[in-house]
Every structure is written in structure tokens, then in C-alpha cells.
C-alpha positions in Angstrom: -16.1 -29.8 -56.1 -17.0 -26.2 -57.0 -18.5 -23.5 -54.9 -20.1 -20.4 -56.3 -20.5 -17.8 -53.6 -20.9 -14.1 -53.1 -23.6 -11.4 -53.1 -25.5 -9.2 -55.5 -27.0 -5.8 -54.7 -30.5 -4.7 -55.7 -32.7 -1.7 -54.7 -34.0 -2.6 -51.2 -37.6 -2.0 -52.3 -37.2 -4.5 -55.1 -35.4 -7.3 -53.2 -38.5 -9.4 -52.3 -39.7 -9.3 -55.9 -36.3 -10.3 -57.2 -36.1 -13.2 -54.8 -39.6 -14.4 -55.8 -38.4 -14.4 -59.4 -35.6 -16.7 -58.4 -37.7 -19.5 -56.9 -38.0 -21.5 -60.1 -34.3 -21.4 -60.9 -33.5 -22.6 -57.3 -36.0 -25.5 -57.8 -34.4 -26.4 -61.2 -30.9 -26.2 -59.8 -31.6 -28.4 -56.8 -33.1 -31.0 -59.1 -30.1 -30.8 -61.5 -27.7 -33.7 -61.6 -24.5 -32.8 -59.8 -26.0 -30.0 -57.7 -25.2 -30.5 -54.0 -26.7 -27.2 -52.8 -28.2 -24.0 -54.3 -29.5 -21.0 -52.4 -30.3 -17.4 -53.2 -31.4 -15.6 -50.1 -32.0 -12.2 -48.4 -29.2 -10.9 -46.3 -30.4 -10.5 -42.6 -28.8 -7.1 -42.1 -28.6 -5.3 -45.5 -32.0 -4.8 -47.2 -30.3 -4.4 -50.7 -28.1 -7.5 -50.5 -28.9 -11.0 -51.8 -26.6 -13.8 -50.8 -25.7 -16.5 -53.4 -24.4 -20.0 -52.6 -24.0 -22.9 -54.9 -22.2 -26.2 -54.5 -21.6 -28.5 -57.5 -20.0 -32.0 -57.8 -18.0 -31.0 -61.0 -17.5 -28.2 -63.4 -19.3 -30.3 -66.0 -22.4 -30.5 -63.8 -22.4 -26.7 -63.4 -21.9 -26.1 -67.1 -24.8 -28.5 -68.0 -27.1 -26.4 -65.7 -26.0 -23.0 -66.6 -28.0 -21.1 -69.2 -27.3 -17.6 -70.5 -27.9 -16.1 -67.1 -30.7 -14.3 -65.4 -33.7 -13.0 -67.4 -33.3 -9.4 -68.7 -35.6 -8.0 -66.0 -33.6 -9.6 -63.3 -30.3 -8.5 -64.8 -31.5 -4.9 -65.0 -32.4 -5.0 -61.3 -28.8 -5.9 -60.3 -26.9 -2.8 -59.2 -23.6 -4.6 -58.3 -22.3 -8.1 -57.9 -19.4 -9.8 -56.2 -19.7 -13.6 -56.9 -16.7 -15.9 -57.3 -16.1 -19.5 -58.3 -14.0 -21.6 -55.8 -12.4 -24.9 -56.7 -12.3 -27.2 -53.7 -9.5 -29.7 -53.4 -10.6 -31.4 -50.2 -13.4 -31.5 -47.7 -13.2 -32.2 -43.9 -15.7 -32.3 -41.1 -15.5 -29.2 -38.9 
């Protein structure tokens, strides 16, 4: 299993528009074979932060879904990003 998690920063006044622009990619990801979860959401405390969380069955499933990245207008809106890929060896109930 793979987890992609972290955050991106955008101008606070542009965050809602950025998130609206992500709705279709979230729909597509959640429908993709091998996607276990996919969320792009507003941070509750920081108006310029967007939280990213993805969970995939395999690297192959992630690779099949991935395109070239966000559209140019969304890429231009990103001021900073801290997103990492985590390889999960095992899963337990909390």
C-alpha cells in the first residue's frame, strides 16, 4: 500500500477556487482502480493551506492514474508544497 500525504500552500484568497478546481480529479481518482482513498481539503486553521491525502493499493495503480500533474493554472497557484510518498508494509486496527 502507498500513502501520498502532505500539504500545499496557496494564497488564502485563492484557496476556495483552487479546491473547486480539484473536484473533478478527486472524482476521477476515487473511481480509479486501486484507489482506496483520495482527498484534497482546506486546512481548518490555516487559510492558505490545502491538505493532501491519497491511499493506493499498489504503485502500479497510482502510476496508471497519474497524469502530468495539475493544470498550469493550478500549478501557478501553488506557493509551496510538502508532499511525500509513504510505502506501507503493514496495517493494523488502532
